[in-house]
C-alpha positions in Angstrom: 82.4 104.8 174.0 86.0 105.4 174.7 88.8 106.8 172.5 92.3 106.5 173.0 94.9 107.5 170.4 97.5 105.0 169.3 100.5 104.9 167.1 101.6 107.6 164.6 99.8 110.4 163.0 100.6 111.1 159.5 99.9 114.0 157.1 100.5 113.1 153.4 99.6 116.5 152.0 96.1 115.5 151.4 94.8 113.7 154.6 95.6 113.4 158.1 95.6 109.8 159.3 96.2 107.7 162.4 94.8 105.0 164.7 92.4 105.5 167.6 90.8 102.9 169.8 87.0 103.2 169.4 85.3 101.2 172.0 88.3 98.9 172.5 88.8 98.3 168.6 91.8 99.8 166.9 90.4 101.8 164.0 92.2 103.8 161.4 90.7 107.2 160.8 91.5 110.0 158.4 90.5 113.7 157.8 91.2 115.7 154.6 92.3 119.3 154.5 88.4 120.4 154.1 87.4 118.4 157.3 90.5 119.8 159.3 89.3 123.4 158.3 85.8 122.7 159.3 86.2 120.6 162.5 89.5 121.7 164.0 89.3 125.0 165.8 92.1 127.3 165.2 92.9 125.6 161.8 90.3 126.8 159.6 92.5 128.0 156.8 95.8 126.0 157.8 98.3 125.4 155.2 100.1 122.1 154.3 103.2 122.9 156.5 100.9 124.0 159.3 98.9 120.8 159.3 102.2 118.8 159.3 103.7 120.8 162.1 100.7 120.6 164.2 99.2 117.3 163.3 99.2 115.9 166.8 97.2 119.0 168.0 94.8 118.8 165.0 94.2 115.0 165.5 93.3 115.6 169.3 90.9 118.3 168.0 89.3 115.8 165.6 88.7 112.9 168.1 85.2 114.1 168.8 84.4 113.9 165.1 86.0 110.5 164.8 83.8 109.4 167.8 80.6 110.8 166.2 81.3 109.2 162.9 81.8 105.9 164.7 78.5 106.5 166.5 76.7 107.3 163.2 78.2 104.3 161.3 76.7 102.0 164.2 73.4 103.5 163.8 73.3 103.4 160.0 73.4 107.1 159.3 
């Protein structure tokens, strides 16, 4: 399963969202603040302005989670 990040990453104050290519399919993914705190090392208590400022780095750290979610969906979990 390959993952390539595409397009812009956005933080709307509630969720970080963007597009990734999962197995060659462009897929919109998102993560709320709770997910960011739990799955983005170094951002376990990030404030809104910190998430906005570091959104590219946080998104990169969440790529393994997005990959796992895609795999889980494919296997009906």
